[in-house]
C-alpha positions as CSV (number, residue, x, y, z in Angstrom):
1,M,-52.5,-45.2,-12.2
2,K,-55.0,-43.1,-10.2
3,K,-54.9,-39.4,-10.6
4,N,-55.4,-37.1,-7.9
5,I,-56.2,-33.6,-9.0
6,F,-55.6,-30.6,-6.6
7,L,-56.4,-26.9,-6.9
8,T,-54.9,-24.1,-4.8
9,P,-57.7,-22.0,-3.3
10,E,-56.5,-19.1,-5.5
11,L,-57.6,-21.1,-8.6
12,A,-60.6,-22.6,-6.9
13,A,-62.0,-19.0,-6.7
14,N,-61.7,-18.6,-10.5
15,K,-65.1,-17.9,-11.8
16,N,-64.4,-19.8,-15.1
17,L,-62.7,-22.9,-13.2
18,D,-64.9,-25.7,-14.8
19,Q,-64.2,-24.4,-18.4
20,I,-60.5,-24.4,-17.5
21,I,-60.1,-27.6,-15.6
22,K,-62.6,-30.1,-17.3
23,E,-62.0,-33.1,-14.8
24,K,-65.0,-33.6,-12.6
25,E,-63.1,-35.1,-9.5
26,K,-61.1,-32.3,-8.2
27,M,-60.0,-31.5,-4.7
28,I,-59.2,-28.0,-3.2
29,F,-56.3,-27.7,-0.8
30,N,-57.7,-26.8,2.5
31,K,-56.0,-25.5,5.8
32,N,-54.4,-28.7,6.4
33,P,-52.8,-30.1,3.1
34,L,-50.5,-32.3,4.9
35,K,-53.4,-34.2,6.2
36,Q,-55.2,-34.1,2.8
37,L,-52.1,-35.5,1.2
38,S,-51.4,-38.3,3.7
39,A,-54.6,-39.7,3.2
40,L,-53.9,-40.4,-0.5
41,D,-51.9,-43.5,-2.1
42,I,-48.4,-42.1,-2.8
43,N,-48.2,-44.3,-5.7
44,S,-50.9,-42.6,-7.5
45,A,-50.3,-39.5,-9.6
46,I,-50.9,-35.9,-8.4
47,Y,-51.6,-33.0,-10.4
48,I,-51.5,-29.6,-8.8
49,Y,-52.9,-26.4,-10.4
50,D,-52.3,-22.9,-9.3
51,Q,-53.6,-19.5,-10.5
52,G,-51.3,-17.1,-12.1
53,F,-51.4,-13.5,-12.2
54,N,-52.3,-12.7,-15.9
55,Y,-55.9,-14.4,-16.0
56,T,-55.4,-15.4,-19.6
57,E,-56.6,-19.0,-18.5
58,K,-53.8,-21.0,-20.4
59,I,-52.5,-24.0,-18.6
60,I,-48.7,-23.8,-18.1
61,P,-46.9,-26.9,-17.3
62,I,-44.1,-26.5,-14.7
63,N,-40.6,-28.2,-14.4
64,N,-39.3,-26.3,-11.4
65,H,-39.8,-23.6,-9.2
66,I,-38.5,-20.7,-7.2
67,N,-40.1,-20.1,-3.6
68,K,-40.7,-16.4,-3.2
69,T,-43.7,-16.8,-0.9
70,G,-41.7,-16.1,2.3
71,I,-43.1,-19.4,3.6
72,N,-41.2,-22.4,4.3
73,P,-44.0,-25.3,4.2
74,M,-41.8,-27.6,6.1
75,R,-41.3,-25.0,9.3
76,E,-44.6,-26.2,10.7
77,L,-43.9,-29.8,10.8
78,K,-42.8,-30.9,14.1
79,Q,-39.3,-32.6,13.4
80,T,-36.3,-33.1,15.2
81,G,-33.0,-32.3,13.5
82,V,-32.8,-30.7,10.1
83,D,-33.7,-32.6,7.1
84,F,-32.8,-31.3,3.4
85,F,-34.7,-32.8,0.6
86,D,-33.2,-32.9,-3.0
87,I,-36.1,-31.6,-5.1
88,T,-34.0,-31.2,-8.3
89,S,-36.1,-33.8,-9.8
90,I,-39.3,-33.4,-8.0
91,Y,-41.4,-32.5,-11.0
92,K,-42.3,-34.9,-13.9
93,H,-41.1,-32.9,-16.7
94,K,-43.3,-31.6,-19.7
95,K,-42.2,-30.1,-23.0
96,R,-42.6,-26.4,-23.1
97,G,-42.6,-26.4,-19.1
98,K,-41.5,-23.2,-17.4
99,I,-40.1,-22.5,-13.9
100,A,-42.8,-21.2,-11.6
101,E,-42.0,-18.2,-9.4
102,C,-44.4,-18.4,-6.4
103,F,-45.0,-15.1,-4.7
104,G,-47.9,-16.4,-2.4
105,N,-49.9,-13.3,-1.5
106,H,-47.3,-10.7,-2.3
107,Q,-47.4,-8.7,-5.6
108,P,-45.2,-10.2,-8.0
109,T,-42.2,-8.3,-9.5
110,A,-41.9,-7.7,-13.2
111,Q,-41.5,-10.8,-15.2
112,K,-38.1,-10.4,-17.1
113,N,-37.4,-14.2,-18.2
114,A,-39.6,-15.8,-20.5
115,Q,-39.0,-19.2,-19.1
116,Y,-40.7,-18.1,-15.6
117,I,-44.4,-18.1,-15.0
118,Q,-45.7,-16.3,-11.8
119,G,-48.0,-18.0,-9.3
120,H,-49.1,-18.2,-5.8
121,F,-48.5,-21.1,-3.6
122,L,-47.7,-24.0,-6.1
123,C,-44.2,-24.6,-5.0
124,N,-45.4,-25.0,-1.3
125,Y,-47.8,-27.8,-2.1
126,V,-45.6,-29.6,-4.4
127,I,-42.8,-29.6,-1.6
128,L,-45.4,-31.1,0.9
129,S,-46.5,-33.7,-1.8
130,H,-42.8,-34.7,-2.2
131,Y,-42.4,-35.0,1.6
132,V,-45.5,-37.3,2.0
133,G,-43.9,-39.5,-0.6
134,F,-45.3,-38.9,-4.0
135,N,-43.1,-39.5,-6.8
136,N,-45.5,-38.6,-9.7
137,I,-45.9,-35.0,-9.4
138,Y,-47.4,-32.8,-12.1
139,A,-47.7,-28.9,-11.7
140,F,-49.6,-26.4,-13.6
141,I,-50.3,-22.7,-13.4
142,V,-53.4,-21.2,-15.1
143,D,-52.4,-18.0,-16.5
């Protein structure tokens, strides 16, 4: 199965990126991620990496998320009616996976739960990937 690797712009700005993510073929989400995702084969796997707030450069797998960005990525879409997507099984689960708290550009709150990891916009890109039709979604936060 083909593997599409995407980085959030926040992670792409990390000066140690090539030492963290070894794969050579990686794409950075641009201002129109829906167009980028729609151009890919939805039967392929998508791996999405976001930057955390601790900068220890450990790659943490994600099994679920909480969107605290204040942004609904579906709002921009010109839809008629209201669709609610079941995202309870959106992620391919990994052992030792955590729950991502996505804060966008906001300063995160103090982390109280060891099962949570804080990131920027990972959840928004995952939701758009699911909307486009991807079923093999793997997500990570570099923290």
